[in-house]
LOLOFI-684047 format. One record per residue: residue number from 1; residue in one letter; x, z, y of N, C-alpha, C, O in turn. Coordinates in steps of 0.05 Angstrom, whole numbers. Atoms other than C-alpha are relative to their C-alpha. Example, Ala and Ser with C-alpha at 12.3 -4.5 7.8 and 13.67 -1.06 7.14 Angstrom:
<pts>
{1; 'A'; {18; 0; -24}; {246; 156; -90}; {18; 0; 24}; {39; 13; 24}} {2; 'S'; {-16; -1; -24}; {273; 143; -21}; {-15; 14; 22}; {-5; 18; 44}} 
</pts>
This chain:
<pts>
{1; 'X'; {12; -18; -19}; {1481; 771; 2872}; {-26; 12; -11}; {-42; -3; -22}} {2; 'X'; {23; -14; 11}; {1428; 822; 2853}; {-25; -7; 16}; {-23; -11; 41}} {3; 'X'; {25; 6; -14}; {1355; 807; 2870}; {-21; 20; -10}; {-17; 34; -30}} {4; 'X'; {21; -18; 9}; {1290; 845; 2865}; {-10; -7; -28}; {-17; 11; -43}} {5; 'X'; {11; 8; 26}; {1269; 804; 2805}; {18; 9; -23}; {9; 15; -45}} {6; 'X'; {-18; -9; 22}; {1332; 822; 2765}; {-2; 30; -3}; {0; 40; -25}} {7; 'X'; {4; -29; 3}; {1322; 895; 2781}; {-26; 6; -14}; {-27; 23; -32}} {8; 'X'; {25; -3; 13}; {1250; 889; 2760}; {2; -8; -29}; {-11; 5; -47}} {9; 'X'; {-4; 8; 28}; {1272; 852; 2697}; {12; 22; -16}; {4; 28; -38}} {10; 'X'; {-14; -22; 14}; {1318; 909; 2678}; {-19; 24; -4}; {-20; 36; -26}} {11; 'X'; {19; -21; 3}; {1263; 960; 2691}; {-21; -6; -22}; {-27; 11; -38}} {12; 'X'; {20; 8; 20}; {1212; 921; 2650}; {12; 0; -28}; {-2; 8; -47}} {13; 'X'; {-13; -1; 26}; {1262; 913; 2593}; {2; 28; -10}; {-3; 33; -34}} {14; 'X'; {-1; -28; 8}; {1271; 988; 2592}; {-27; 11; -8}; {-30; 25; -28}} {15; 'X'; {27; -9; 5}; {1197; 1001; 2595}; {-12; -10; -26}; {-23; 5; -42}} {16; 'X'; {11; 12; 23}; {1176; 952; 2542}; {17; 4; -25}; {6; 5; -47}} {17; 'X'; {-17; -4; 23}; {1236; 963; 2498}; {4; 29; -8}; {18; 35; -27}} {18; 'X'; {-5; -29; 5}; {1232; 1039; 2499}; {-12; 9; -27}; {-5; 30; -37}} {19; 'X'; {9; -7; 27}; {1193; 1039; 2433}; {24; -2; -19}; {26; 13; -38}} {20; 'X'; {-25; 2; 16}; {1259; 1015; 2403}; {18; 24; 6}; {32; 33; -12}} {21; 'X'; {-16; -24; -7}; {1293; 1072; 2441}; {-8; 24; -17}; {9; 40; -24}} {22; 'X'; {9; -23; 16}; {1251; 1121; 2402}; {12; -1; -28}; {20; 19; -39}} {23; 'X'; {-13; 3; 26}; {1278; 1092; 2337}; {29; 8; 1}; {39; 19; -18}} {24; 'X'; {-28; -6; -2}; {1349; 1098; 2362}; {6; 28; 9}; {24; 41; -1}} {25; 'X'; {-6; -26; -13}; {1346; 1161; 2404}; {-19; 22; -7}; {-15; 45; 0}} {26; 'X'; {20; -20; 6}; {1285; 1196; 2378}; {11; 23; -17}; {4; 46; -13}} {27; 'X'; {-12; -21; 16}; {1326; 1233; 2326}; {17; 19; 16}; {19; 42; 10}} {28; 'X'; {-17; -16; -17}; {1373; 1257; 2380}; {-17; 19; 16}; {-11; 43; 18}} {29; 'X'; {18; -17; -16}; {1316; 1283; 2423}; {-12; 21; -19}; {-16; 44; -11}} {30; 'X'; {11; -19; 20}; {1286; 1314; 2360}; {20; 22; -6}; {13; 46; -8}} {31; 'X'; {-21; -19; 6}; {1353; 1348; 2344}; {3; 20; 24}; {7; 43; 20}} {32; 'X'; {-2; -16; -23}; {1356; 1373; 2415}; {-22; 21; 1}; {-17; 45; 5}} {33; 'X'; {22; -18; -2}; {1287; 1403; 2415}; {-2; 19; -23}; {-9; 43; -19}} {34; 'X'; {3; -17; 24}; {1288; 1430; 2344}; {22; 22; 0}; {19; 43; -13}} {35; 'X'; {-21; -21; -1}; {1353; 1468; 2359}; {-6; 22; 20}; {9; 42; 21}} {36; 'X'; {6; -20; -20}; {1320; 1506; 2415}; {-17; 23; -12}; {-30; 18; -32}} {37; 'X'; {17; -23; 9}; {1287; 1575; 2405}; {-29; -8; 2}; {-37; -24; 18}} {38; 'X'; {28; 6; 1}; {1213; 1574; 2389}; {-14; 4; 27}; {-31; -11; 34}} {39; 'X'; {14; -6; -25}; {1193; 1605; 2455}; {5; -21; 21}; {-12; -25; 39}} {40; 'X'; {-5; 22; -18}; {1226; 1547; 2493}; {-14; -25; -10}; {-26; -40; 6}} {41; 'X'; {11; 24; 11}; {1203; 1492; 2446}; {-30; -1; 3}; {-41; -23; 5}} {42; 'X'; {29; -1; -1}; {1131; 1514; 2449}; {-11; 3; 28}; {-36; 5; 32}} {43; 'X'; {9; -2; -28}; {1128; 1518; 2525}; {10; -25; 15}; {34; -29; 18}} {44; 'X'; {-7; 24; -15}; {1126; 1454; 2565}; {16; 7; 25}; {35; -7; 32}} {45; 'X'; {-14; -9; -24}; {1150; 1492; 2627}; {29; 6; -6}; {47; -2; 10}} {46; 'X'; {-28; -7; 7}; {1212; 1518; 2592}; {15; -23; -13}; {39; -25; -10}} {47; 'X'; {-13; 23; 13}; {1225; 1454; 2552}; {8; -22; 19}; {28; -35; 15}} {48; 'X'; {-4; 22; -18}; {1221; 1407; 2611}; {29; -2; 12}; {40; -24; 13}} {49; 'X'; {-28; 2; -11}; {1290; 1425; 2642}; {20; -11; -20}; {39; -25; -13}} {50; 'X'; {-18; 11; 21}; {1324; 1409; 2575}; {-4; -30; -3}; {16; -45; -4}} {51; 'X'; {5; 28; 3}; {1290; 1342; 2568}; {9; -16; 24}; {19; -38; 22}} {52; 'X'; {-8; 13; -25}; {1302; 1325; 2641}; {31; -4; 1}; {40; -25; 7}} {53; 'X'; {-30; 2; -2}; {1377; 1341; 2638}; {11; -18; -21}; {31; -32; -16}} {54; 'X'; {-10; 18; 21}; {1386; 1304; 2572}; {-3; -29; 10}; {15; -45; 8}} {55; 'X'; {5; 27; -9}; {1354; 1241; 2602}; {16; -7; 25}; {24; -30; 28}} {56; 'X'; {-16; 5; -23}; {1391; 1249; 2667}; {29; -7; -8}; {40; -26; 2}} {57; 'X'; {-27; 7; 10}; {1457; 1249; 2629}; {1; -27; -13}; {19; -43; -9}} {58; 'X'; {1; 26; 13}; {1436; 1189; 2587}; {-1; -23; 21}; {14; -42; 18}} {59; 'X'; {2; 21; -20}; {1417; 1148; 2648}; {25; -1; 17}; {33; -23; 26}} {60; 'X'; {-25; 1; -14}; {1480; 1169; 2684}; {21; -15; -15}; {37; -30; -3}} {61; 'X'; {-19; 15; 17}; {1520; 1141; 2625}; {-6; -30; 2}; {12; -47; 4}} {62; 'X'; {7; 28; -3}; {1481; 1076; 2630}; {10; -11; 27}; {21; -33; 28}} {63; 'X'; {-8; 9; -26}; {1495; 1072; 2704}; {30; -4; 2}; {39; -24; 14}} {64; 'X'; {-29; 3; 0}; {1569; 1084; 2695}; {9; -25; -15}; {27; -39; -6}} {65; 'X'; {-6; 24; 15}; {1572; 1030; 2642}; {-6; -25; 16}; {9; -45; 16}} {66; 'X'; {7; 22; -17}; {1536; 983; 2690}; {20; -5; 23}; {27; -27; 30}} {67; 'X'; {-21; 2; -21}; {1587; 999; 2745}; {25; -14; -11}; {36; -32; 2}} {68; 'X'; {-24; 11; 12}; {1644; 982; 2698}; {-4; -30; -6}; {14; -46; -1}} {69; 'X'; {5; 28; 7}; {1612; 917; 2674}; {-3; -17; 25}; {6; -40; 26}} {70; 'X'; {3; 15; -25}; {1593; 896; 2745}; {27; -5; 12}; {32; -26; 23}} {71; 'X'; {-27; 3; -11}; {1665; 908; 2767}; {15; -22; -15}; {28; -40; -3}} {72; 'X'; {-14; 21; 16}; {1693; 866; 2709}; {-11; -27; 5}; {4; -47; 8}} {73; 'X'; {12; 26; -5}; {1643; 811; 2721}; {8; -11; 27}; {12; -35; 30}} {74; 'X'; {-8; 9; -27}; {1661; 808; 2795}; {28; -11; 0}; {34; -30; 14}} {75; 'X'; {-27; 9; 2}; {1734; 800; 2777}; {1; -28; -12}; {16; -46; -3}} {76; 'X'; {1; 26; 13}; {1719; 742; 2730}; {-13; -21; 18}; {-4; -44; 19}} {77; 'X'; {14; 19; -17}; {1671; 710; 2780}; {18; -12; 21}; {14; -34; 31}} {78; 'X'; {-18; 9; -21}; {1726; 705; 2831}; {19; -22; -9}; {29; -37; 8}} {79; 'X'; {-18; 21; 9}; {1766; 658; 2787}; {-16; -23; -14}; {-3; -43; -23}} {80; 'X'; {16; 21; 12}; {1708; 616; 2759}; {-12; -18; 21}; {-20; -9; 42}} {81; 'X'; {11; 20; -20}; {1684; 552; 2794}; {-31; 0; -1}; {-43; -19; -10}} {82; 'X'; {29; -1; -1}; {1612; 574; 2805}; {-10; -6; 28}; {-3; 7; 47}} {83; 'X'; {11; 8; -26}; {1573; 539; 2860}; {-22; 19; 9}; {-25; 25; 33}} {84; 'X'; {22; -17; -6}; {1513; 585; 2856}; {-1; 23; -20}; {-17; 22; -39}} {85; 'X'; {-1; -22; 19}; {1528; 651; 2821}; {-27; 14; -4}; {-32; 25; -25}} {86; 'X'; {26; -12; 2}; {1458; 677; 2836}; {-17; -13; -21}; {-30; 0; -37}} {87; 'X'; {16; 15; 20}; {1425; 622; 2794}; {11; 6; -28}; {-4; 9; -47}} {88; 'X'; {-12; -6; 26}; {1475; 634; 2738}; {-8; 28; -10}; {-14; 31; -33}} {89; 'X'; {9; -27; 7}; {1457; 708; 2739}; {-28; 0; -10}; {-35; 14; -29}} {90; 'X'; {28; 1; 8}; {1383; 691; 2734}; {-2; -13; -28}; {-18; -4; -44}} {91; 'X'; {1; 13; 26}; {1396; 645; 2675}; {9; 20; -22}; {-4; 22; -43}} {92; 'X'; {-9; -20; 19}; {1436; 699; 2639}; {-21; 21; -5}; {-26; 29; -27}} {93; 'X'; {20; -21; 2}; {1382; 750; 2654}; {-23; -10; -17}; {-33; 4; -35}} {94; 'X'; {23; 10; 14}; {1327; 705; 2627}; {6; -5; -30}; {-10; 1; -47}} {95; 'X'; {-8; 4; 28}; {1365; 686; 2563}; {2; 26; -15}; {-8; 28; -38}} {96; 'X'; {-1; -26; 14}; {1380; 758; 2546}; {-27; 14; -1}; {-32; 29; -20}} {97; 'X'; {28; -11; 2}; {1308; 777; 2562}; {-14; -12; -24}; {-29; 2; -38}} {98; 'X'; {12; 13; 23}; {1285; 726; 2511}; {11; 10; -26}; {-3; 16; -45}} {99; 'X'; {-13; -11; 24}; {1336; 749; 2460}; {-9; 29; -6}; {-13; 36; -29}} {100; 'X'; {10; -28; 3}; {1314; 821; 2472}; {-28; 1; -11}; {-34; 17; -28}} {101; 'X'; {27; 1; 10}; {1242; 802; 2461}; {-1; -7; -30}; {-16; 5; -45}} {102; 'X'; {-2; 7; 29}; {1260; 769; 2394}; {10; 24; -16}; {1; 28; -39}} {103; 'X'; {-12; -23; 14}; {1300; 831; 2376}; {-21; 23; -3}; {-24; 34; -25}} {104; 'X'; {20; -21; 0}; {1246; 881; 2395}; {-23; -7; -19}; {-33; 11; -34}} {105; 'X'; {23; 9; 17}; {1192; 840; 2359}; {8; -3; -29}; {-10; -6; -46}} {106; 'X'; {-9; 2; 28}; {1234; 837; 2296}; {2; -29; -10}; {4; -33; -35}} {107; 'X'; {-2; 28; 8}; {1237; 760; 2295}; {28; -9; -4}; {33; -26; -22}} {108; 'X'; {-28; 8; 2}; {1312; 753; 2304}; {18; 23; 10}; {17; 30; 33}} {109; 'X'; {-16; -24; -6}; {1361; 811; 2301}; {28; -7; 10}; {48; 5; 2}} {110; 'X'; {-26; 9; -9}; {1417; 774; 2337}; {15; 22; 15}; {40; 23; 14}} {111; 'X'; {-13; -20; -15}; {1431; 834; 2381}; {13; 22; -17}; {28; 39; -7}} {112; 'X'; {-13; -20; 17}; {1451; 876; 2321}; {31; -5; -2}; {46; 13; -7}} {113; 'X'; {-29; 6; -1}; {1519; 840; 2325}; {13; 15; 23}; {36; 24; 20}} {114; 'X'; {-11; -15; -23}; {1529; 873; 2393}; {2; 29; -8}; {20; 43; 0}} {115; 'X'; {0; -28; 9}; {1510; 940; 2362}; {24; 6; -18}; {37; 27; -15}} {116; 'X'; {-22; -3; 18}; {1562; 931; 2308}; {27; 1; 15}; {45; 16; 8}} {117; 'X'; {-25; 1; -16}; {1615; 915; 2360}; {5; 27; 14}; {28; 34; 19}} {118; 'X'; {-3; -25; -14}; {1601; 982; 2394}; {5; 24; -19}; {9; 47; -9}} {119; 'X'; {-3; -22; 19}; {1608; 1023; 2330}; {28; 14; 2}; {29; 38; -2}} {120; 'X'; {-26; -11; -1}; {1683; 1033; 2338}; {2; 22; 22}; {13; 43; 18}} {121; 'X'; {0; -19; -22}; {1675; 1067; 2406}; {-17; 24; -7}; {-10; 47; -2}} {122; 'X'; {18; -22; 6}; {1616; 1108; 2380}; {12; 20; -20}; {6; 43; -18}} {123; 'X'; {-12; -18; 20}; {1656; 1136; 2321}; {18; 21; 13}; {22; 43; 3}} {124; 'X'; {-17; -19; -15}; {1702; 1169; 2372}; {-16; 19; 17}; {-7; 42; 22}} {125; 'X'; {16; -17; -18}; {1647; 1196; 2416}; {-19; 18; -15}; {-23; 41; -7}} {126; 'X'; {21; -15; 15}; {1596; 1220; 2364}; {8; 28; -8}; {-8; 46; -6}} {127; 'X'; {-7; -27; 7}; {1636; 1280; 2339}; {-1; 20; 23}; {-6; 44; 19}} {128; 'X'; {2; -18; -23}; {1637; 1308; 2410}; {-28; 9; 4}; {-33; 32; 12}} {129; 'X'; {27; -8; -3}; {1562; 1308; 2411}; {-8; 22; -20}; {-24; 39; -14}} {130; 'X'; {6; -21; 20}; {1559; 1350; 2347}; {9; 27; 10}; {-4; 47; 3}} {131; 'X'; {-10; -26; -10}; {1599; 1404; 2382}; {-19; 13; 19}; {-18; 37; 24}} {132; 'X'; {19; -11; -20}; {1543; 1412; 2433}; {-26; 10; -13}; {-44; 20; 0}} {133; 'X'; {24; -9; 14}; {1491; 1428; 2379}; {7; 27; -15}; {29; 29; -25}} {134; 'X'; {27; 1; -12}; {1453; 1473; 2376}; {1; 4; 30}; {19; 17; 41}} {135; 'X'; {1; -2; -29}; {1434; 1466; 2449}; {-11; 27; 8}; {-31; 36; -1}} {136; 'X'; {8; -27; -9}; {1430; 1533; 2484}; {-5; 2; 30}; {-14; 22; 40}} {137; 'X'; {5; 0; -29}; {1426; 1513; 2557}; {-5; -29; 10}; {4; -48; -3}} {138; 'X'; {3; 27; -12}; {1405; 1454; 2602}; {26; -14; 5}; {27; -38; 3}} {139; 'X'; {-26; 12; -5}; {1478; 1443; 2618}; {11; -13; -26}; {22; -35; -25}} {140; 'X'; {-7; 13; 25}; {1491; 1430; 2544}; {-16; -25; -5}; {-6; -45; -16}} {141; 'X'; {17; 24; 3}; {1432; 1382; 2543}; {10; -23; 17}; {10; -46; 9}} {142; 'X'; {-12; 20; -17}; {1464; 1346; 2601}; {24; -13; -13}; {27; -38; -13}} {143; 'X'; {-24; 11; 13}; {1530; 1339; 2564}; {-7; -17; -24}; {5; -38; -29}} {144; 'X'; {9; 16; 23}; {1493; 1314; 2502}; {-10; -27; 9}; {-5; -47; -3}} {145; 'X'; {11; 25; -11}; {1457; 1262; 2544}; {23; -19; 9}; {21; -43; 5}} {146; 'X'; {-22; 16; -10}; {1522; 1238; 2576}; {15; -13; -23}; {24; -36; -21}} {147; 'X'; {-14; 12; 23}; {1552; 1227; 2507}; {-18; -19; -15}; {-9; -41; -23}} {148; 'X'; {17; 17; 16}; {1492; 1198; 2471}; {-9; -25; 15}; {-21; -43; 3}} {149; 'X'; {6; 24; -15}; {1482; 1148; 2527}; {17; -23; -9}; {11; -46; -2}} {150; 'X'; {-18; 21; 9}; {1539; 1110; 2494}; {-7; -9; -29}; {9; -24; -41}} {151; 'X'; {9; 8; 27}; {1501; 1102; 2428}; {-3; -30; -1}; {-16; -42; 16}} {152; 'X'; {2; 29; 2}; {1508; 1029; 2404}; {-29; -9; -2}; {-43; 0; -20}} {153; 'X'; {28; 8; -1}; {1443; 995; 2422}; {-2; -28; 11}; {8; -33; 34}} {154; 'X'; {3; 28; -10}; {1426; 921; 2428}; {-16; -1; 25}; {-11; -19; 42}} {155; 'X'; {16; -1; -25}; {1374; 938; 2481}; {18; 6; 24}; {16; -8; 44}} {156; 'X'; {-18; -7; -22}; {1426; 972; 2525}; {20; -22; 5}; {25; -30; 28}} {157; 'X'; {-20; 21; -3}; {1478; 918; 2512}; {-11; -25; 13}; {3; -39; 28}} {158; 'X'; {12; 24; -12}; {1430; 863; 2532}; {-2; 3; 30}; {1; -17; 45}} {159; 'X'; {2; -4; -29}; {1420; 894; 2600}; {28; 2; 13}; {32; -5; 36}} {160; 'X'; {-27; 0; -10}; {1495; 905; 2607}; {9; -29; 6}; {26; -33; 24}} {161; 'X'; {-7; 28; -6}; {1500; 829; 2604}; {-10; -8; 28}; {2; -24; 42}} {162; 'X'; {9; 4; -27}; {1458; 829; 2668}; {21; 9; 20}; {27; -4; 40}} {163; 'X'; {-19; -13; -18}; {1509; 875; 2700}; {25; -17; 3}; {37; -18; 24}} {164; 'X'; {-24; 18; -2}; {1566; 826; 2683}; {-4; -21; 21}; {16; -30; 33}} {165; 'X'; {5; 22; -19}; {1533; 773; 2727}; {-11; 10; 26}; {-21; -6; 42}} {166; 'X'; {13; -11; -23}; {1509; 821; 2781}; {16; -4; 26}; {4; -5; 48}} {167; 'X'; {-16; 6; -24}; {1567; 808; 2829}; {17; 22; 10}; {36; 17; 25}} {168; 'X'; {-17; -22; -9}; {1595; 877; 2840}; {-5; 25; -17}; {-25; 26; -33}} {169; 'X'; {3; -25; 14}; {1604; 947; 2811}; {-25; 14; 8}; {-40; 24; -9}} {170; 'X'; {24; -13; -10}; {1549; 975; 2855}; {-26; -13; -11}; {-44; 1; -20}} {171; 'X'; {23; 14; 9}; {1499; 922; 2835}; {-4; 3; -30}; {-26; 5; -40}} {172; 'X'; {2; -4; 28}; {1516; 929; 2762}; {-11; 27; -7}; {-27; 31; -25}} {173; 'X'; {10; -28; 3}; {1504; 1004; 2767}; {-30; 2; 6}; {-44; 16; -8}} {174; 'X'; {28; 0; -7}; {1437; 992; 2801}; {-17; -12; -22}; {-39; -3; -27}} {175; 'X'; {15; 12; 22}; {1414; 946; 2745}; {-3; 19; -23}; {-25; 21; -34}} {176; 'X'; {2; -19; 23}; {1430; 997; 2691}; {-16; 25; 8}; {-29; 36; -9}} {177; 'X'; {17; -23; -9}; {1398; 1052; 2733}; {-30; -8; -2}; {-46; 8; -12}} {178; 'X'; {28; 9; 2}; {1334; 1010; 2737}; {-9; -1; -29}; {-31; 6; -36}} {179; 'X'; {6; 0; 29}; {1337; 999; 2662}; {-5; 28; -11}; {-25; 33; -25}} {180; 'X'; {3; -27; 9}; {1347; 1073; 2649}; {-26; 13; 9}; {-39; 27; -7}} {181; 'X'; {25; -11; -10}; {1288; 1091; 2693}; {-24; -11; -15}; {-44; 2; -19}} {182; 'X'; {21; 12; 16}; {1246; 1042; 2653}; {-4; 14; -27}; {-27; 15; -37}} {183; 'X'; {2; -14; 26}; {1262; 1079; 2588}; {-10; 29; 3}; {-18; 41; -17}} {184; 'X'; {5; -29; -4}; {1248; 1147; 2619}; {-28; 9; -9}; {-30; 29; -23}} {185; 'X'; {26; -10; 8}; {1172; 1152; 2610}; {-3; 5; -30}; {-13; 26; -38}} {186; 'X'; {4; -2; 29}; {1173; 1140; 2535}; {18; 22; -12}; {8; 38; -28}} {187; 'X'; {-18; -20; 12}; {1234; 1183; 2519}; {-6; 28; 11}; {-2; 48; -3}} {188; 'X'; {7; -26; -10}; {1212; 1239; 2565}; {-25; 10; -15}; {-27; 34; -22}} {189; 'X'; {24; -8; 15}; {1144; 1240; 2531}; {7; 6; -29}; {-5; 24; -41}} {190; 'X'; {-9; -5; 27}; {1180; 1237; 2464}; {10; 29; -3}; {5; 42; -23}} {191; 'X'; {-11; -27; 1}; {1215; 1302; 2480}; {-21; 21; 5}; {-17; 44; -3}} {192; 'X'; {19; -21; -9}; {1154; 1337; 2508}; {-26; 0; -14}; {-42; 19; -11}} {193; 'X'; {26; 2; 13}; {1096; 1315; 2465}; {2; -3; -30}; {24; 1; -42}} {194; 'X'; {2; 0; 29}; {1075; 1305; 2393}; {13; -25; -13}; {21; -44; 1}} {195; 'X'; {-14; 21; 15}; {1103; 1260; 2339}; {-17; -26; -2}; {-7; -46; -11}} {196; 'X'; {16; 24; 2}; {1044; 1212; 2343}; {11; -23; 17}; {7; -47; 11}} {197; 'X'; {-12; 21; -17}; {1081; 1175; 2399}; {21; -16; -14}; {22; -40; -11}} {198; 'X'; {-20; 14; 16}; {1138; 1158; 2352}; {-13; -19; -19}; {-5; -42; -21}} {199; 'X'; {13; 17; 20}; {1091; 1131; 2299}; {-13; -23; 14}; {-13; -46; 4}} {200; 'X'; {13; 22; -15}; {1053; 1090; 2351}; {20; -21; 9}; {16; -45; 5}} {201; 'X'; {-20; 18; -11}; {1116; 1060; 2382}; {14; -16; -23}; {23; -38; -18}} {202; 'X'; {-13; 13; 22}; {1143; 1042; 2313}; {-18; -20; -14}; {-8; -35; -32}} {203; 'X'; {19; 19; 12}; {1081; 1002; 2293}; {9; -29; 5}; {17; -35; 28}} {204; 'X'; {-9; 28; -3}; {1098; 928; 2281}; {-15; -14; 22}; {-3; -29; 38}} {205; 'X'; {16; 14; -20}; {1041; 904; 2325}; {8; 8; 28}; {8; -8; 46}} {206; 'X'; {-9; -9; -26}; {1064; 947; 2383}; {26; -12; 8}; {30; -21; 30}} {207; 'X'; {-26; 12; -5}; {1135; 922; 2377}; {-3; -29; 6}; {12; -40; 23}} {208; 'X'; {3; 29; -4}; {1112; 850; 2373}; {-15; -7; 26}; {-9; -27; 39}} {209; 'X'; {12; 3; -26}; {1067; 857; 2434}; {21; 3; 22}; {22; -13; 40}} {210; 'X'; {-21; -5; -20}; {1125; 886; 2473}; {20; -23; 0}; {29; -33; 21}} {211; 'X'; {-19; 22; 2}; {1172; 831; 2446}; {-11; -25; 13}; {4; -39; 26}} {212; 'X'; {12; 24; -11}; {1123; 776; 2465}; {0; 2; 31}; {5; -18; 44}} {213; 'X'; {1; -3; -29}; {1116; 804; 2536}; {28; -4; 12}; {31; -16; 33}} {214; 'X'; {-27; 4; -9}; {1192; 806; 2543}; {8; -30; 0}; {21; -40; 18}} {215; 'X'; {-6; 28; 2}; {1198; 734; 2519}; {-14; -16; 22}; {-1; -33; 35}} {216; 'X'; {15; 14; -21}; {1144; 710; 2567}; {12; 6; 28}; {14; -12; 44}} {217; 'X'; {-12; -7; -25}; {1177; 747; 2624}; {27; -15; 3}; {33; -24; 25}} {218; 'X'; {-25; 15; -1}; {1244; 716; 2606}; {-4; -29; 6}; {11; -41; 21}} {219; 'X'; {7; 29; -5}; {1213; 646; 2605}; {-8; -4; 29}; {-1; -24; 42}} {220; 'X'; {8; 2; -28}; {1182; 660; 2673}; {24; -1; 18}; {26; -17; 37}} {221; 'X'; {-24; -1; -16}; {1250; 678; 2702}; {16; -26; -3}; {26; -37; 17}} {222; 'X'; {-16; 24; 6}; {1283; 617; 2669}; {-11; -24; 14}; {4; -40; 25}} {223; 'X'; {12; 24; -11}; {1233; 566; 2695}; {-11; 3; 28}; {-20; -17; 40}} {224; 'X'; {9; -4; -27}; {1214; 597; 2761}; {19; -14; 19}; {43; -15; 13}} {225; 'X'; {-19; 13; -20}; {1242; 559; 2822}; {18; 20; 12}; {10; 41; 21}} {226; 'X'; {-21; -18; -12}; {1307; 590; 2847}; {10; -13; 25}; {15; -37; 26}} {227; 'X'; {-9; 9; -26}; {1329; 584; 2918}; {28; 11; 6}; {34; 33; -3}} {228; 'X'; {-27; -9; -7}; {1400; 589; 2945}; {-2; 23; 20}; {18; 33; 29}} 
</pts>
């Protein structure tokens, strides 16, 4: 069963892990913006609809994936002998939050195995994204976001594990929506501002501070008292 703390966990994971998103998706946002005419790229007012629709598509893809994972998890939960599925969901959330912190901080790249597992699907989707470049309208940016939301990413996959234990398709979708909204500030700024943000987010000290905060938050969830 979904709780406020698991929704907040997903949002915080997106917010703190979005520096990693710049490494994964920054090139895509850069390709989107650089393919636009100069008069659009140099105007925040004209550029904003493109960045907004790209991110809307990306978050919509995350939400759809969460719906699918939540549905699958609910089917499995119906046949498993779980006395308290809410506590199990919290444990899974905390463990993946800790793994995510280790991944973001560069201490243990265990989530790269999940990224490799998603490469097969991505090889089929990625050529479709190329057909949408160069971007000439916000609608194309939306389509690009819908496709690139499936980019193999350990950060995304770790939150999808939350969705598996969420209890339903709706709750799984809400978790991924919360995660997507957490990533929005950094990636929206990435598309609308200068390259200094990329350099800042990629600094080892920044990544390790974010990783440490994720680990501490995961430990808090793991050891906090849980009630039925």
